VOLUMLO-393052 format. One line per 2 residues: for each residue y, z negated, x of N, C-alpha, C. Coordinates in pm, whole numbers, plus 50000, padded with zeros to 5 digits. Layout:
<rs>
Y,Z,X,Y,Z,X,Y,Z,X | ...
</rs>
This chain:
<rs>
35855,42466,48003,35788,42552,48050,35603,42517,48091 | 35513,42622,48084,35396,42543,48062,35365,42557,48256
35259,42449,48294,35232,42410,48451,35148,42477,48436 | 35012,42563,48332,34918,42657,48379,34959,42768,48457
34852,42779,48536,34899,42919,48634,34887,43068,48545 | 34974,43109,48594,34973,43233,48550,34918,43344,48657
34829,43483,48629,34794,43566,48706,34813,43697,48678 | 34903,43767,48759,34929,43886,48743,34881,43998,48782
34813,44095,48755,34724,44188,48826,34846,44286,48846 | 34802,44379,48976,34934,44447,49027,34858,44575,49076
34911,44685,49065,34824,44830,49047,34964,44934,49078 | 34927,45024,49141,35029,45144,49198,34923,45264,49213
35013,45375,49194,34953,45485,49271,34804,45544,49211 | 34783,45544,49102,34687,45565,49032,34644,45736,49027
34739,45789,48992,34725,45944,49018,34635,45993,48936 | 34629,45887,48817,34514,46019,48702,34395,45917,48723
34378,45826,48814,34215,45801,48835,34220,45621,48822 | 34162,45585,48745,34150,45446,48752,34028,45400,48733
33961,45369,48866,33830,45286,48893,33783,45200,48813 | 33639,45178,48791,33593,45073,48728,33665,44949,48836
33624,45005,48943,33664,44861,49032,33809,44810,49014 | 33886,44854,49026,34026,44831,48977,34051,44772,48820
33938,44823,48750,33940,44746,48596,33917,44580,48624 | 33802,44571,48698,33688,44470,48709,33840,44353,48800
33878,44391,48908,33999,44348,48967,34109,44261,48883 | 34153,44348,48774,34279,44290,48707,34237,44256,48596
34075,44265,48544,34059,44179,48456,34053,43984,48454 | 34104,43947,48355,34123,43813,48336,34309,43790,48388
34372,43894,48425,34484,43898,48415,34545,43873,48319 | 34642,43769,48326,34744,43733,48192,34873,43851,48165
34933,43920,48254,34999,44004,48291,34943,44146,48374 | 34990,44249,48389,34952,44356,48441,35093,44438,48471
35133,44454,48606,35243,44558,48668,35163,44636,48734 | 35176,44782,48629,35176,44968,48699,35288,44990,48765
35327,44987,48902,35440,45001,48992,35421,45177,49024 | 35400,45244,48917,35410,45391,48875,35340,45504,48950
35360,45618,48949,35261,45729,48983,35134,45700,48930 | 35184,45714,48773,35041,45657,48677,34892,45778,48679
35042,45915,48620,34906,46019,48615,34857,46064,48480 | 34815,45950,48430,34757,45966,48268,34787,45857,48197
34840,45914,48053,34873,45807,47936,34767,45705,47910 | 34637,45758,47931,34494,45692,47920,34509,45598,47981
34558,45576,48159,34554,45464,48220,34601,45371,48171 | 34765,45392,48089,34833,45265,48059,34761,45220,47976
34704,45312,47855,34619,45229,47735,34482,45133,47757 | 34429,45171,47903,34310,45108,47913,34332,44989,47998
34478,44975,48052,34540,44873,48110,34583,44760,48032 | 34660,44828,47930,34712,44744,47815,34588,44671,47730
34459,44740,47721,34392,44668,47660,34345,44520,47732 | 34356,44502,47875,34336,44369,47956,34432,44269,47909
34561,44344,47929,34680,44212,47913,34788,44309,47890 | 34926,44250,47868,35017,44272,47858,35059,44338,47969
35120,44480,47973,35176,44605,48060,35313,44602,48087 | 35352,44564,48191,35514,44623,48245,35479,44762,48366
35531,44873,48328,35459,44976,48387,35651,45055,48398 | 35659,45127,48539,35765,45204,48532,35692,45364,48607
35817,45446,48574,35768,45632,48618,35768,45596,48767 | 35683,45685,48809,35695,45727,48923,35737,45872,48968
35724,45896,49103,35776,46073,49136,35708,46169,49081 | 35538,46102,49045,35463,46245,49009,35460,46231,48835
35517,46131,48778,35506,46096,48642,35630,46200,48544 | 35581,46325,48537,35641,46426,48443,35622,46443,48323
35550,46427,48278,35472,46462,48112,35590,46408,48051 | 35582,46463,47894,35681,46362,47801,35638,46236,47767
35467,46197,47780,35467,46068,47785,35537,45935,47863 | 35542,46044,47982,35622,45958,48101,35707,45921,48101
35823,46062,48058,35967,46046,48086,36037,45937,47976 | 35932,45877,47861,35994,45730,47785,35992,45628,47865
35907,45627,48036,35934,45507,48091,36047,45472,48155 | 36075,45363,48187,36172,45352,48272,36173,45351,48417
36240,45373,48482,36230,45371,48648,36220,45256,48687 | 36279,45161,48613,36297,45013,48685,36257,44933,48559
36147,44813,48601,36180,44687,48494,36173,44589,48535 | 36170,44468,48449,36174,44332,48498,36076,44243,48402
36037,44170,48464,35934,44079,48413,35927,43941,48463 | 35978,43858,48320,36012,43739,48374,35891,43614,48338
35790,43553,48430,35693,43481,48401,35700,43342,48455 | 35637,43224,48393,35673,43105,48480,35767,43078,48526
35894,43119,48489,36006,43053,48581,36051,43197,48703 | 35994,43266,48709,36009,43358,48832,36052,43495,48779
36136,43573,48830,36178,43688,48771,36105,43807,48859 | 36072,43911,48827,36000,44000,48904,36084,44128,48859
36139,44218,48976,36196,44348,48986,36049,44440,48995 | 36041,44534,48901,35944,44638,48957,36013,44806,48961
35993,44865,49075,36010,45004,49076,35952,45084,49154 | 35893,45184,49122,35830,45227,49178,35900,45293,49342
35990,45346,49394,36014,45380,49542,36115,45269,49581 | 36051,45189,49717,36121,45077,49732,36287,45113,49801
36247,45257,49863,36381,45324,49901,36493,45338,49816 | 36482,45350,49643,36560,45348,49544,36588,45225,49502
36591,45140,49579,36627,44980,49550,36795,45015,49553 | 36866,44977,49440,37022,44965,49433,37045,44846,49414
36972,44736,49402,37039,44593,49422,37012,44492,49506 | 37052,44398,49508,37045,44256,49626,36955,44204,49563
36818,44192,49563,36706,44094,49458,36769,43972,49483 | 36801,43898,49580,36853,43801,49610,37001,43742,49513
37071,43824,49513,37171,43796,49470,37143,43821,49344 | 37078,43918,49276,37017,43916,49107,36951,43814,49098
36910,43720,49169,36794,43620,49107,36674,43637,49123 | 36615,43748,49176,36466,43813,49150,36412,43742,49300
36283,43686,49263,36183,43609,49337,36099,43716,49389 | 36057,43810,49322,35981,43906,49374,36029,44062,49332
35979,44129,49439,36012,44286,49392,35893,44364,49395 | 35832,44426,49318,35692,44509,49309,35736,44650,49340
35690,44722,49440,35688,44869,49435,35562,44960,49447 | 35562,45057,49475,35469,45126,49494,35483,45254,49580
35438,45355,49584,35513,45491,49658,35420,45508,49797 | 35423,45415,49848,35389,45464,49997,35230,45483,49998
35169,45410,49925,34991,45410,49969,34990,45295,50004 | 35062,45251,50090,35073,45127,50209,35078,44985,50128
34941,44908,50137,34951,44768,50072,35040,44693,50194 | 35125,44594,50157,35191,44503,50208,35284,44401,50142
35292,44316,50215,35390,44221,50122,35465,44139,50263 | 35580,44108,50199,35677,44028,50311,35736,43996,50231
35796,43854,50295,35898,43783,50242,36024,43827,50303 | 36164,43850,50280,36274,43836,50308,36403,43780,50252
36460,43678,50296,36583,43596,50252,36517,43519,50110 | 36373,43493,50108,36350,43399,50022,36280,43515,49876
36269,43640,49882,36233,43725,49807,36119,43796,49887 | 35988,43784,49789,35853,43862,49827,35876,43989,49810
35878,44081,49873,35839,44217,49868,35685,44249,49864 | 35661,44324,49761,35465,44359,49735,35439,44486,49682
35408,44566,49775,35312,44701,49751,35176,44652,49755 | 35119,44688,49645,34967,44688,49612,34914,44799,49670
34975,44886,49728,34910,45011,49798,34855,45118,49672 | 34769,45195,49685,34728,45293,49634,34562,45248,49508
34556,45266,49403,34432,45270,49355,34353,45350,49318 | 34438,45495,49357,34362,45611,49299,34286,45676,49440
34296,45800,49399,34184,45904,49525,34254,45831,49692 | 34136,45793,49767,34175,45781,49873,34274,45879,49965
34384,45814,50010,34453,45892,50070,34459,45847,50230 | 34462,45967,50334,34436,45942,50482,34352,45849,50472
34333,45741,50579,34260,45655,50567,34299,45510,50564 | 34412,45514,50454,34443,45362,50411,34343,45358,50288
34333,45220,50283,34227,45166,50204,34282,45150,50062 | 34182,45164,49953,34188,45165,49798,34209,45029,49754
34337,45004,49715,34369,44832,49715,34446,44818,49571 | 34467,44683,49517,34508,44681,49398,34559,44521,49468
34690,44407,49376,34752,44300,49405,34708,44226,49310 | 34761,44116,49345,34735,44026,49249,34829,43835,49239
34922,43825,49202,34986,43705,49184,34968,43563,49133 | 34923,43432,49157,34946,43364,49090,35065,43268,49064
35127,43239,48978,35262,43182,48964,35192,43020,48902 | 35246,42937,48991,35237,42775,48920,35361,42688,48967
35400,42661,48870,35555,42570,48896,35605,42648,48964 | 35644,42782,48932,35748,42861,49010,35724,42905,49172
35589,42838,49218,35558,42914,49349,35460,42989,49291 | 35489,43130,49403,35424,43226,49400,35300,43252,49519
35188,43276,49510,35078,43333,49590,35035,43482,49569 | 35040,43557,49660,35014,43698,49634,34919,43718,49717
34805,43813,49691,34700,43881,49786,34671,43994,49742 | 34633,44078,49837,34605,44234,49835,34459,44233,49816
34405,44271,49725,34266,44306,49691,34210,44460,49755 | 34114,44453,49867,34059,44587,49915,33927,44630,49778
33960,44752,49712,33837,44785,49643,33718,44827,49714 | 33574,44779,49680,33445,44813,49762,33453,44958,49639
33483,45064,49705,33424,45172,49616,33329,45285,49747
</rs>
């Protein structure tokens, strides 16, 4: 296993809008996770041009291209298992018992990170159009020697 740190960019709820600021914040990522409510297949193409992409379908992703996407997925990086779904309320497994160290979700548009029972629950917030008075954000993980550092990045728009 490599001891080099791995950087994972995390984005959600773009709703058809991929801002230049979000692209810049994700640039340099070794992997990117999109936690659903993508809104446009072009967004996935642009993100995949930056780094390998793990993506799940959100509740607004109904087009033919989106129906091919899974409702949940798993990314294994640097000895860390990450479970990805759009709506945390639809989590139908015990992440700790299943061996996941991180659960990534979107849907609420509210950026949040908290550790419960040794599992990091991470929502990068919304990177698309501003909703209510919520910030426009993406997230980032750094994984080194199975340690996880997570941060929420507010985009200056």
